C-alpha positions as a Markdown table, in Angstrom:
| # | Residue | x | y | z |
|---|---|---|---|---|
| 1 | Met | 0.3 | 0.0 | -0.2 |
| 2 | Ser | 1.0 | 3.4 | -0.6 |
| 3 | Ser | 2.0 | 6.0 | 1.9 |
| 4 | Ser | -0.5 | 8.2 | 0.2 |
| 5 | Ala | -3.3 | 5.4 | 0.7 |
| 6 | Leu | -2.5 | 5.6 | 4.0 |
| 7 | Phe | -3.2 | 8.7 | 4.8 |
| 8 | Gln | -6.2 | 9.6 | 2.3 |
| 9 | Gly | -9.8 | 9.2 | 2.4 |
| 10 | Gln | -9.5 | 6.4 | 5.3 |
| 11 | Thr | -11.3 | 6.2 | 8.8 |
| 12 | Pro | -9.0 | 8.2 | 11.8 |
| 13 | Leu | -6.3 | 6.3 | 12.8 |
| 14 | Ala | -8.0 | 6.1 | 15.9 |
| 15 | Val | -10.8 | 4.2 | 15.0 |
| 16 | Arg | -8.5 | 2.2 | 12.9 |
| 17 | Met | -6.5 | 1.1 | 15.9 |
| 18 | Arg | -9.5 | 0.2 | 18.4 |
| 19 | Pro | -8.7 | -3.5 | 19.8 |
| 20 | Ala | -9.7 | -6.5 | 18.6 |
| 21 | Ser | -10.3 | -8.1 | 21.8 |
| 22 | Leu | -9.4 | -7.5 | 25.5 |
| 23 | Asp | -6.0 | -8.6 | 24.9 |
| 24 | Glu | -5.1 | -5.2 | 22.9 |
| 25 | Val | -6.4 | -3.1 | 25.2 |
| 26 | Ala | -3.4 | -0.4 | 26.5 |
| 27 | Gly | -3.8 | 0.1 | 30.0 |
| 28 | Gln | -6.8 | -0.2 | 32.8 |
| 29 | Glu | -5.0 | -3.5 | 33.8 |
| 30 | His | -7.3 | -2.9 | 37.6 |
| 31 | Leu | -10.6 | -3.8 | 35.4 |
| 32 | Leu | -8.6 | -6.5 | 33.1 |
| 33 | Arg | -8.2 | -9.1 | 35.5 |
| 34 | Lys | -8.7 | -12.8 | 35.3 |
| 35 | Gly | -12.2 | -12.9 | 36.4 |
| 36 | Ser | -13.1 | -9.7 | 36.5 |
| 37 | Pro | -16.8 | -8.1 | 35.2 |
| 38 | Leu | -15.2 | -7.2 | 31.8 |
| 39 | Val | -13.1 | -10.3 | 31.3 |
| 40 | Ala | -16.6 | -12.4 | 32.3 |
| 41 | Leu | -18.7 | -10.1 | 29.6 |
| 42 | Ala | -16.2 | -10.7 | 26.6 |
| 43 | Asp | -16.2 | -14.7 | 27.6 |
| 44 | Pro | -17.9 | -16.2 | 24.3 |
| 45 | Asp | -18.8 | -19.3 | 26.7 |
| 46 | Ala | -21.7 | -16.8 | 28.8 |
| 47 | Ala | -22.6 | -14.9 | 25.5 |
| 48 | Thr | -26.6 | -15.9 | 26.5 |
| 49 | Ala | -26.0 | -16.1 | 30.3 |
| 50 | Gly | -27.1 | -13.4 | 32.3 |
| 51 | Ser | -24.6 | -10.7 | 32.7 |
| 52 | Ser | -24.2 | -7.1 | 34.6 |
| 53 | Ser | -24.5 | -4.2 | 33.1 |
| 54 | Val | -21.7 | -1.9 | 33.5 |
| 55 | Ile | -21.4 | 2.0 | 33.6 |
| 56 | Leu | -17.6 | 2.8 | 32.7 |
| 57 | Trp | -16.5 | 6.2 | 34.0 |
| 58 | Gly | -13.3 | 7.8 | 33.2 |
| 59 | Pro | -11.6 | 11.0 | 31.2 |
| 60 | Pro | -11.8 | 10.9 | 27.3 |
| 61 | Gly | -9.8 | 8.9 | 25.4 |
| 62 | Thr | -8.9 | 6.3 | 28.4 |
| 63 | Gly | -10.9 | 3.5 | 26.5 |
| 64 | Lys | -14.8 | 3.5 | 27.6 |
| 65 | Thr | -16.2 | 2.7 | 24.0 |
| 66 | Thr | -12.9 | 0.3 | 22.9 |
| 67 | Leu | -13.8 | -1.5 | 25.9 |
| 68 | Ala | -17.2 | -1.9 | 24.8 |
| 69 | Gln | -16.5 | -2.8 | 21.5 |
| 70 | Ala | -14.0 | -5.1 | 22.1 |
| 71 | Ile | -16.1 | -7.1 | 24.6 |
| 72 | Ala | -19.0 | -7.1 | 21.8 |
| 73 | Arg | -16.3 | -9.1 | 19.3 |
| 74 | Ser | -15.0 | -11.4 | 21.6 |
| 75 | Ser | -18.5 | -12.5 | 23.5 |
| 76 | Gly | -20.0 | -12.8 | 19.9 |
| 77 | Arg | -22.7 | -10.9 | 21.4 |
| 78 | Arg | -25.2 | -8.6 | 18.8 |
| 79 | Phe | -23.6 | -4.9 | 19.3 |
| 80 | Ile | -26.0 | -2.3 | 18.9 |
| 81 | Glu | -24.4 | 1.9 | 20.0 |
| 82 | Leu | -26.2 | 4.5 | 20.9 |
| 83 | Ser | -25.6 | 8.1 | 21.5 |
| 84 | Ala | -27.0 | 10.1 | 24.0 |
| 85 | Ile | -26.8 | 13.2 | 21.7 |
| 86 | Thr | -28.5 | 11.6 | 19.3 |
| 87 | Ala | -31.0 | 9.2 | 20.3 |
| 88 | Gly | -34.4 | 9.7 | 22.1 |
| 89 | Val | -36.9 | 7.5 | 24.0 |
| 90 | Lys | -38.1 | 6.1 | 21.2 |
| 91 | Asp | -35.0 | 4.6 | 19.8 |
| 92 | Val | -34.2 | 3.2 | 23.0 |
| 93 | Arg | -37.2 | 1.4 | 23.4 |
| 94 | Glu | -37.2 | 0.2 | 19.6 |
| 95 | Val | -33.7 | -1.0 | 20.5 |
| 96 | Met | -34.9 | -3.2 | 23.8 |
| 97 | Gln | -37.8 | -4.9 | 21.8 |
| 98 | Asp | -35.5 | -6.0 | 19.0 |
| 99 | Ala | -33.2 | -6.9 | 21.7 |
| 100 | Leu | -36.0 | -8.9 | 23.5 |
| 101 | Thr | -36.8 | -10.9 | 20.0 |
| 102 | Gln | -32.9 | -11.6 | 19.3 |
| 103 | Arg | -32.9 | -13.1 | 23.2 |
| 104 | Asp | -36.5 | -15.2 | 22.6 |
| 105 | Leu | -36.7 | -16.3 | 18.9 |
| 106 | Tyr | -32.9 | -16.5 | 18.2 |
| 107 | Gly | -31.2 | -16.7 | 21.2 |
| 108 | Gln | -29.2 | -13.9 | 20.4 |
| 109 | Ser | -27.5 | -12.0 | 23.8 |
| 110 | Thr | -27.8 | -8.1 | 22.9 |
| 111 | Ile | -24.8 | -5.3 | 24.4 |
| 112 | Leu | -26.2 | -2.0 | 24.1 |
| 113 | Phe | -23.0 | 0.6 | 24.6 |
| 114 | Leu | -24.4 | 3.9 | 24.9 |
| 115 | Asp | -22.0 | 7.0 | 25.0 |
| 116 | Glu | -22.4 | 9.9 | 26.8 |
| 117 | Ile | -25.0 | 8.3 | 29.3 |
| 118 | His | -24.8 | 11.5 | 31.1 |
| 119 | Arg | -26.4 | 13.7 | 28.4 |
| 120 | Phe | -29.6 | 11.7 | 29.0 |
| 121 | Thr | -32.7 | 13.4 | 30.7 |
| 122 | Lys | -34.2 | 11.3 | 33.2 |
| 123 | Ala | -37.3 | 9.8 | 31.2 |
| 124 | Gln | -34.7 | 8.7 | 28.4 |
| 125 | Gln | -32.6 | 6.8 | 31.5 |
| 126 | Asp | -35.9 | 5.6 | 32.5 |
| 127 | Ala | -36.3 | 3.9 | 29.6 |
| 128 | Leu | -33.4 | 1.6 | 29.6 |
| 129 | Leu | -34.5 | 0.2 | 33.1 |
| 130 | Pro | -37.1 | -2.4 | 31.9 |
| 131 | Gly | -34.9 | -3.9 | 29.7 |
| 132 | Val | -31.5 | -3.8 | 32.2 |
| 133 | Glu | -33.7 | -5.3 | 34.6 |
| 134 | Asn | -35.3 | -8.1 | 32.7 |
| 135 | Gly | -32.0 | -9.0 | 31.4 |
| 136 | Trp | -32.6 | -7.9 | 27.3 |
| 137 | Val | -29.8 | -6.2 | 26.7 |
| 138 | Val | -26.0 | -5.7 | 28.8 |
| 139 | Leu | -25.8 | -1.7 | 29.0 |
| 140 | Ile | -22.5 | -0.8 | 28.7 |
| 141 | Ala | -23.0 | 3.2 | 29.3 |
| 142 | Ala | -19.7 | 5.6 | 29.1 |
| 143 | Thr | -20.1 | 9.0 | 31.2 |
| 144 | Thr | -16.9 | 11.2 | 31.7 |
| 145 | Glu | -19.1 | 12.9 | 34.7 |
| 146 | Asn | -19.5 | 11.8 | 38.0 |
| 147 | Pro | -22.3 | 9.1 | 37.4 |
| 148 | Ser | -24.1 | 9.9 | 41.5 |
| 149 | Phe | -25.1 | 12.9 | 40.0 |
| 150 | Ser | -25.8 | 12.2 | 36.4 |
| 151 | Val | -26.9 | 8.6 | 36.4 |
| 152 | Ile | -30.6 | 8.0 | 38.1 |
| 153 | Ser | -30.4 | 5.9 | 41.0 |
| 154 | Pro | -32.6 | 2.8 | 39.8 |
| 155 | Leu | -30.3 | 2.3 | 36.8 |
| 156 | Leu | -27.0 | 2.5 | 39.2 |
| 157 | Ser | -28.6 | 0.1 | 41.3 |
| 158 | Arg | -28.9 | -2.4 | 38.8 |
| 159 | Ser | -25.4 | -2.1 | 37.5 |
| 160 | Leu | -21.6 | -2.1 | 37.8 |
| 161 | Leu | -20.0 | 1.0 | 38.0 |
| 162 | Leu | -16.4 | 1.0 | 37.0 |
| 163 | Thr | -13.5 | 3.6 | 37.1 |
| 164 | Leu | -11.3 | 3.9 | 34.5 |
| 165 | Lys | -7.9 | 5.7 | 34.7 |
| 166 | Pro | -5.8 | 8.0 | 32.4 |
| 167 | Leu | -3.6 | 5.8 | 30.6 |
| 168 | Thr | -0.1 | 5.8 | 31.4 |
| 169 | Asp | 2.9 | 7.4 | 30.0 |
| 170 | Ala | 3.9 | 3.7 | 28.9 |
| 171 | Asp | 0.8 | 3.0 | 27.7 |
| 172 | Leu | 0.2 | 5.6 | 25.7 |
| 173 | Ala | 3.9 | 5.1 | 24.4 |
| 174 | Leu | 2.7 | 1.4 | 23.5 |
| 175 | Leu | -0.4 | 2.3 | 21.7 |
| 176 | Val | 1.8 | 5.1 | 19.6 |
| 177 | Asp | 4.3 | 2.5 | 18.8 |
| 178 | Arg | 1.7 | -0.1 | 18.0 |
| 179 | Ala | 0.1 | 2.3 | 15.6 |
| 180 | Val | 3.6 | 3.3 | 13.3 |
| 181 | Gly | 3.6 | -0.2 | 12.6 |
| 182 | Asp | 0.1 | -2.3 | 12.7 |
| 183 | Ala | -1.2 | -2.6 | 9.5 |
| 184 | Arg | -4.4 | -1.2 | 9.8 |
| 185 | Gly | -2.6 | 2.0 | 10.9 |
| 186 | Leu | 0.4 | 3.7 | 9.5 |
| 187 | Ala | 2.0 | 0.0 | 8.0 |
| 188 | Gly | 5.5 | 1.0 | 8.8 |
| 189 | Ala | 5.2 | 3.9 | 5.8 |
| 190 | Val | 6.8 | 6.1 | 8.5 |
| 191 | Glu | 9.4 | 6.0 | 11.4 |
| 192 | Leu | 9.1 | 7.9 | 14.5 |
| 193 | Asp | 11.7 | 9.4 | 16.5 |
| 194 | Asp | 12.4 | 9.7 | 20.3 |
| 195 | Asp | 11.5 | 13.2 | 20.4 |
| 196 | Ala | 8.3 | 12.8 | 18.4 |
| 197 | Arg | 7.1 | 9.6 | 20.7 |
| 198 | Asp | 7.9 | 11.6 | 23.9 |
| 199 | Ala | 6.3 | 14.8 | 22.4 |
| 200 | Leu | 3.1 | 13.1 | 21.4 |
| 201 | Val | 2.9 | 11.5 | 24.9 |
| 202 | Arg | 3.3 | 14.7 | 26.9 |
| 203 | Leu | 0.6 | 16.5 | 25.0 |
| 204 | Ser | -1.8 | 13.7 | 24.8 |
| 205 | Ser | -2.7 | 13.8 | 28.8 |
| 206 | Gly | -3.2 | 10.5 | 29.3 |
| 207 | Asp | -6.1 | 11.0 | 26.4 |
| 208 | Ala | -5.4 | 7.7 | 23.6 |
| 209 | Arg | -7.4 | 9.3 | 20.9 |
| 210 | Arg | -5.9 | 12.5 | 21.5 |
| 211 | Ala | -2.2 | 10.8 | 21.0 |
| 212 | Leu | -3.6 | 9.1 | 17.5 |
| 213 | Thr | -4.9 | 11.8 | 16.3 |
| 214 | Ala | -1.7 | 13.7 | 16.8 |
| 215 | Leu | 0.5 | 11.1 | 14.9 |
| 216 | Glu | -2.0 | 10.9 | 12.1 |
| 217 | Ala | -1.4 | 14.5 | 11.5 |
| 218 | Ala | 2.2 | 14.7 | 11.8 |
| 219 | Ala | 3.0 | 11.6 | 9.7 |
| 220 | Val | 0.8 | 13.7 | 7.2 |
| 221 | Leu | 3.5 | 16.1 | 7.6 |
| 222 | Ala | 6.9 | 14.2 | 7.5 |
| 223 | Arg | 5.8 | 12.6 | 4.1 |
| 224 | Pro | 7.7 | 14.3 | 1.5 |
| 225 | Ala | 5.9 | 17.4 | -0.3 |
| 226 | Val | 5.2 | 15.7 | -3.8 |
| 227 | Asp | 3.9 | 12.8 | -1.5 |
| 228 | Arg | 1.2 | 15.2 | -0.1 |
| 229 | Gly | 0.3 | 16.4 | -3.8 |
| 230 | Glu | 2.9 | 19.8 | -3.2 |
| 231 | Gly | 5.6 | 18.7 | -4.9 |
| 232 | Pro | 7.4 | 18.6 | -8.6 |
| 233 | Ala | 5.9 | 15.4 | -10.4 |
| 234 | Asp | 9.7 | 13.8 | -10.9 |
| 235 | Glu | 10.3 | 14.0 | -7.0 |
| 236 | Pro | 10.5 | 10.4 | -5.7 |
| 237 | Ala | 7.5 | 9.3 | -3.6 |
| 238 | Ala | 7.8 | 7.9 | 0.2 |
| 239 | Asp | 5.7 | 4.6 | -1.1 |
| 240 | Glu | 8.8 | 4.4 | -3.7 |
| 241 | Ala | 11.5 | 4.2 | -1.0 |
| 242 | Thr | 13.1 | 1.0 | -1.2 |
| 243 | Asp | 14.9 | 0.4 | 2.1 |
| 244 | Asp | 14.0 | 1.8 | 5.3 |
| 245 | Thr | 16.5 | 4.8 | 5.7 |
| 246 | Glu | 14.2 | 6.2 | 3.1 |
| 247 | Arg | 11.0 | 6.3 | 5.1 |
| 248 | Pro | 9.9 | 9.7 | 6.0 |
| 249 | Thr | 10.7 | 10.3 | 9.7 |
| 250 | Ile | 8.4 | 12.0 | 12.4 |
| 251 | Thr | 10.2 | 14.5 | 14.7 |
| 252 | Ala | 9.2 | 16.9 | 17.4 |
| 253 | Glu | 8.7 | 19.1 | 15.0 |
| 254 | His | 6.3 | 17.7 | 12.9 |
| 255 | Val | 4.8 | 16.9 | 16.1 |
| 256 | Ala | 4.6 | 20.6 | 17.0 |
| 257 | Ala | 3.5 | 22.2 | 13.8 |
| 258 | Ala | 0.7 | 18.8 | 13.5 |
| 259 | Val | -0.7 | 19.9 | 17.0 |
| 260 | Asp | -0.1 | 23.8 | 16.8 |
| 261 | Arg | 1.0 | 24.2 | 19.7 |
| 262 | Ala | 4.6 | 24.9 | 21.3 |
| 263 | Leu | 6.6 | 22.0 | 23.0 |
| 264 | Leu | 7.5 | 22.5 | 26.5 |
| 265 | Arg | 10.8 | 21.0 | 27.6 |
| 266 | Tyr | 9.4 | 18.9 | 30.4 |
| 267 | Asp | 9.6 | 15.4 | 31.8 |
| 268 | Arg | 6.8 | 14.4 | 34.4 |
| 269 | Gln | 9.3 | 12.3 | 35.9 |
| 270 | Gly | 12.8 | 14.2 | 35.9 |
| 271 | Asp | 14.4 | 17.6 | 36.3 |
| 272 | Glu | 11.7 | 19.8 | 34.5 |
| 273 | His | 8.9 | 17.8 | 36.7 |
| 274 | Tyr | 10.6 | 19.2 | 39.6 |
| 275 | Asp | 12.0 | 22.7 | 38.8 |
| 276 | Val | 9.0 | 23.7 | 37.4 |
| 277 | Ile | 6.6 | 23.0 | 40.2 |
| 278 | Ser | 9.5 | 24.6 | 42.5 |
| 279 | Ala | 9.3 | 27.8 | 40.6 |
| 280 | Phe | 5.9 | 27.5 | 40.8 |
| 281 | Ile | 5.6 | 27.3 | 44.7 |
| 282 | Lys | 8.4 | 29.8 | 44.8 |
| 283 | Ser | 6.7 | 32.4 | 42.9 |
| 284 | Ile | 3.4 | 32.1 | 45.2 |
| 285 | Arg | 5.4 | 32.2 | 48.6 |
| 286 | Gly | 6.9 | 35.3 | 47.1 |
| 287 | Ser | 3.5 | 36.8 | 46.3 |
| 288 | Asp | 4.4 | 36.8 | 42.4 |
| 289 | Ala | 0.9 | 35.8 | 41.0 |
| 290 | Asp | 2.0 | 36.6 | 37.6 |
| 291 | Ala | 5.2 | 34.1 | 37.8 |
| 292 | Ala | 3.1 | 31.3 | 39.7 |
| 293 | Met | 0.3 | 31.6 | 36.7 |
| 294 | His | 3.1 | 31.3 | 34.2 |
| 295 | Tyr | 4.5 | 27.9 | 36.2 |
| 296 | Leu | 0.7 | 26.6 | 36.4 |
| 297 | Ala | 0.6 | 27.4 | 32.4 |
| 298 | Arg | 3.5 | 25.2 | 31.5 |
| 299 | Met | 2.3 | 22.4 | 34.0 |
| 300 | Ile | -0.8 | 22.4 | 32.3 |
| 301 | Glu | 0.3 | 22.4 | 29.0 |
| 302 | Ala | 2.5 | 19.7 | 29.6 |
| 303 | Gly | -0.1 | 17.5 | 30.6 |
| 304 | Glu | 1.4 | 17.3 | 34.3 |
| 305 | Asp | -1.7 | 15.4 | 36.7 |
| 306 | Pro | -3.6 | 18.4 | 37.6 |
| 307 | Arg | -4.2 | 16.1 | 41.4 |
| 308 | Phe | -0.7 | 16.7 | 41.8 |
| 309 | Ile | -0.6 | 20.5 | 41.2 |
| 310 | Ala | -4.1 | 20.8 | 43.6 |
| 311 | Arg | -1.9 | 18.6 | 46.4 |
| 312 | Arg | 0.4 | 21.4 | 46.2 |
| 313 | Leu | -1.8 | 24.3 | 46.6 |
| 314 | Ile | -3.0 | 22.4 | 49.5 |
| 315 | Ile | 0.4 | 22.4 | 51.3 |
| 316 | Ser | 1.3 | 25.8 | 50.1 |
| 317 | Ala | -1.7 | 26.9 | 51.9 |
| 318 | Ser | -1.0 | 24.6 | 55.0 |
| 319 | Glu | 2.8 | 25.8 | 54.9 |
| 320 | Asp | 3.1 | 29.4 | 53.7 |
| 321 | Ile | 0.0 | 31.0 | 54.5 |
| 322 | Gly | -1.0 | 29.2 | 57.4 |
| 323 | Leu | -3.4 | 31.6 | 59.8 |
| 324 | Ala | -2.2 | 35.0 | 58.2 |
| 325 | Asp | -5.2 | 33.6 | 55.7 |
| 326 | Pro | -7.5 | 31.4 | 57.1 |
| 327 | Gln | -9.8 | 31.3 | 53.7 |
| 328 | Ala | -6.3 | 29.8 | 51.7 |
| 329 | Leu | -6.5 | 26.0 | 53.1 |
| 330 | Pro | -10.5 | 26.1 | 51.8 |
| 331 | Ile | -10.2 | 27.7 | 48.9 |
| 332 | Ala | -7.1 | 25.1 | 48.1 |
| 333 | Val | -8.9 | 22.2 | 49.1 |
| 334 | Ala | -12.1 | 23.5 | 47.2 |
| 335 | Ala | -9.9 | 24.1 | 44.1 |
| 336 | Ala | -8.8 | 20.1 | 44.2 |
| 337 | Asp | -12.3 | 19.1 | 44.9 |
| 338 | Ala | -13.5 | 20.7 | 41.8 |
| 339 | Val | -10.7 | 19.3 | 39.1 |
| 340 | His | -11.8 | 16.1 | 40.5 |
| 341 | Phe | -15.2 | 16.9 | 40.0 |
| 342 | Ile | -15.3 | 18.7 | 36.6 |
| 343 | Gly | -12.0 | 17.3 | 35.5 |
| 344 | Met | -9.6 | 19.0 | 32.9 |
| 345 | Pro | -9.5 | 21.5 | 30.2 |
| 346 | Glu | -12.2 | 23.2 | 32.7 |
| 347 | Gly | -9.6 | 22.0 | 36.1 |
| 348 | Arg | -7.7 | 24.7 | 35.2 |
| 349 | Ile | -10.0 | 27.8 | 35.8 |
| 350 | Pro | -10.5 | 26.6 | 40.0 |
| 351 | Leu | -6.5 | 25.8 | 39.9 |
| 352 | Ala | -6.0 | 29.4 | 38.6 |
| 353 | Glu | -8.3 | 31.0 | 41.0 |
| 354 | Ala | -6.4 | 29.5 | 44.0 |
| 355 | Thr | -3.1 | 29.9 | 42.6 |
| 356 | Ala | -3.8 | 33.4 | 42.7 |
| 357 | Tyr | -5.8 | 33.9 | 45.6 |
| 358 | Leu | -2.8 | 32.1 | 47.2 |
| 359 | Ala | 0.0 | 34.4 | 45.6 |
| 360 | Thr | -1.9 | 37.5 | 46.9 |
| 361 | Ala | -2.2 | 36.2 | 50.1 |
| 362 | Ala | -0.7 | 37.1 | 53.6 |
| 363 | Lys | 2.1 | 34.7 | 54.6 |
| 364 | Ser | 2.8 | 32.9 | 57.7 |
| 365 | Asn | 4.9 | 30.0 | 58.4 |
| 366 | Ala | 3.8 | 30.6 | 61.4 |
| 367 | Ala | 2.1 | 27.2 | 61.7 |
| 368 | Tyr | 4.2 | 25.1 | 60.6 |
| 369 | Leu | 7.3 | 26.0 | 62.8 |
| 370 | Ala | 5.5 | 25.5 | 65.9 |
| 371 | Ile | 4.6 | 22.0 | 65.1 |
| 372 | Asp | 8.0 | 21.0 | 63.8 |
| 373 | Gln | 9.1 | 22.4 | 66.7 |
| 374 | Ala | 7.0 | 20.6 | 68.7 |
| 375 | Ile | 8.0 | 17.1 | 67.1 |
| 376 | Ala | 11.7 | 18.2 | 67.3 |
| 377 | Asp | 10.9 | 18.1 | 71.4 |
| 378 | Val | 8.9 | 15.1 | 71.4 |
| 379 | Arg | 11.3 | 13.2 | 69.1 |
| 380 | Thr | 14.2 | 14.0 | 71.9 |
| 381 | Gly | 12.7 | 13.1 | 74.9 |
| 382 | Gly | 10.9 | 16.8 | 75.3 |
| 383 | Phe | 7.5 | 15.6 | 77.0 |
| 384 | Gly | 6.1 | 14.2 | 80.1 |
| 385 | Arg | 3.5 | 13.0 | 82.1 |
| 386 | Val | -0.5 | 14.8 | 81.4 |
| 387 | Pro | -1.2 | 17.3 | 84.2 |
| 388 | Pro | -3.6 | 15.2 | 86.8 |
| 389 | His | -6.4 | 17.3 | 86.0 |
| 390 | Leu | -6.2 | 17.2 | 82.2 |
| 391 | Arg | -6.5 | 13.2 | 82.1 |
| 392 | Asp | -9.2 | 11.3 | 80.9 |
| 393 | Ala | -12.0 | 10.5 | 83.9 |
| 394 | His | -15.0 | 9.0 | 82.7 |
| 395 | Tyr | -13.8 | 5.1 | 83.0 |
| 396 | Pro | -14.0 | 3.0 | 86.1 |
| 397 | Gly | -11.4 | 4.1 | 89.1 |
| 398 | Ala | -10.3 | 7.4 | 87.1 |
| 399 | Lys | -11.2 | 9.8 | 90.0 |
| 400 | Arg | -10.4 | 7.5 | 92.6 |
| 401 | Leu | -6.7 | 8.3 | 91.2 |
| 402 | Gly | -7.1 | 12.1 | 91.0 |
| 403 | His | -7.8 | 12.4 | 87.2 |
| 404 | Gly | -10.0 | 15.5 | 86.1 |
| 405 | Arg | -9.5 | 16.2 | 89.7 |
| 406 | Gly | -9.7 | 20.4 | 89.7 |
| 407 | Tyr | -9.8 | 20.6 | 86.4 |
| 408 | Leu | -11.6 | 24.1 | 85.2 |
| 409 | Tyr | -14.4 | 24.4 | 82.4 |
| 410 | Pro | -13.3 | 27.0 | 80.4 |
| 411 | His | -16.4 | 28.6 | 79.2 |
| 412 | Asp | -17.8 | 28.9 | 83.0 |
| 413 | Thr | -15.1 | 31.7 | 83.3 |
| 414 | Glu | -16.0 | 35.1 | 82.2 |
| 415 | Val | -13.0 | 35.2 | 79.6 |
| 416 | Gly | -13.7 | 32.0 | 78.1 |
| 417 | Val | -10.0 | 31.0 | 78.9 |
| 418 | Ala | -9.3 | 29.2 | 82.5 |
| 419 | Arg | -6.2 | 29.8 | 84.4 |
| 420 | Gln | -4.6 | 26.3 | 84.9 |
| 421 | Gln | -1.8 | 24.1 | 83.4 |
| 422 | Tyr | -1.8 | 22.6 | 80.4 |
| 423 | Leu | 1.3 | 21.8 | 79.3 |
| 424 | Pro | 3.5 | 18.4 | 81.1 |
| 425 | Asp | 5.1 | 20.2 | 84.0 |
| 426 | Glu | 9.0 | 19.5 | 82.1 |
| 427 | Leu | 7.8 | 21.5 | 79.4 |
| 428 | Arg | 5.7 | 24.8 | 81.3 |
| 429 | Gly | 6.6 | 27.9 | 79.6 |
| 430 | Arg | 7.2 | 26.3 | 76.5 |
| 431 | Arg | 6.2 | 28.3 | 73.3 |
| 432 | Tyr | 5.9 | 26.8 | 69.8 |
| 433 | Tyr | 3.1 | 29.1 | 68.0 |
| 434 | Glu | 4.1 | 32.5 | 67.5 |
| 435 | Pro | 1.9 | 34.6 | 65.1 |
| 436 | Thr | 3.5 | 37.0 | 62.6 |
| 437 | Ala | 2.5 | 40.2 | 62.1 |
| 438 | Arg | 1.1 | 40.0 | 58.9 |
| 439 | Gly | -2.6 | 39.5 | 57.9 |
| 440 | His | -4.8 | 37.8 | 60.4 |
| 441 | Glu | -2.0 | 36.9 | 62.4 |
| 442 | Arg | -1.4 | 40.3 | 63.1 |
| 443 | Asp | -5.0 | 40.6 | 65.1 |
| 444 | Leu | -4.7 | 37.1 | 66.3 |
| 445 | Gly | -1.1 | 37.7 | 67.8 |
| 446 | Ala | -2.3 | 40.3 | 70.1 |
| 447 | Arg | -5.2 | 37.1 | 71.1 |
| 448 | Val | -2.7 | 35.0 | 71.9 |
| 449 | Asp | -1.0 | 37.4 | 74.0 |
| 450 | Lys | -3.6 | 38.2 | 76.2 |
| 451 | Ile | -4.2 | 34.5 | 76.4 |
| 452 | Arg | -0.6 | 33.6 | 77.7 |
| 453 | Arg | -1.0 | 36.4 | 80.4 |
| 454 | Ile | -3.8 | 35.2 | 81.9 |
| 455 | Leu | -2.2 | 31.3 | 82.0 |
| 456 | Ala | 1.0 | 32.8 | 83.1 |
| 457 | Asp | -1.0 | 34.1 | 86.3 |
| 458 | Glu | -1.5 | 30.7 | 87.0 |
| 459 | Asn | 1.9 | 29.2 | 85.9 |
| 460 | Gly | 3.7 | 31.3 | 87.8 |
| 461 | His | 5.2 | 33.0 | 84.6 |
């Protein structure tokens, strides 16, 4: 086959390369272990047996459609696909009736693959219930949104919820290499250098469809101009090559041109990963919102795991801002929850919001220093017995031992602070938390000083 034929007028590469069986599926090992529900569904010996319907939840390009089609091919079941974008209640009912007829008259089991089930209304999802409950069809539904919010409870209770994970870099590299050499793909008409492979993996962010689409576009650009119909007629075409050295090679530059995006030098397991996140956190700590936003953009564009970024924001809010702005931590946690809930690319927005807030917030590491100093004291033996009046007095015999005796209930005092000893004798007067004069801690510091003066009267300091 000529290289021109490989690239013109064909089904997209991502579709051509869909696995014919579960053995060809890359990634999702946690769902494809021996005896798992998906493997059982693909068993041809179970094609007429009652099988559980499943809801596949995961990011785009993780293999939801691929798994459904591979199961249907392997099991020998009828396969019907509906899209929630175009199908209505009438279409669903017709599929259910036809599946019932096929089962009763011909003993043929039907898999109904419903893509984007979260787009179905309640009435449309209700129409699925009789067929799912009575086993007329095995429903395999796919969604990128949390099914707890987008799928009706009766349907959830009748299905197994399986969560797909983003593909790893190794999974994506395997798929890309397979597509280059496989007869269904580029059939070896091009070569792929290491930098181009790395670029495809980085830019795809765990999405197999995105990786293969970019590969196909880059392969077109890598072909000689005459092979694309752009050069002189007497130039040799790629399909006339007589050895491997004459095949066009896809480079990182071809990938960059194909996706119209500059390639960032960024290795999620190497120096750039650590350097950029370090610069990001230090920019937030240094209150430079512009620099922090720049490094956030670099990580997002390089395909960094947004959950990793969110975790670092939570740590930054606790370590570098603390009680100088008590809202920093809730905002960082809310951003992490939002990213988990809505996914990417929309998740970039709450990440940016949290980044801007943290960078412009007042800074204090007082709580961070306090706990580290307290831990250091404990590790070096700086601890003693809990004062008797603070010990638990609820178990039998505790009061006879003097536990709880003399404890003063702070809420019974006029100022809400009871003059009594709290630290063990060995640590009386030890201070760990020293509020700064910045942000909320400026006011908090005055309160802490007042409390310490009250306690010092009792402690004799």
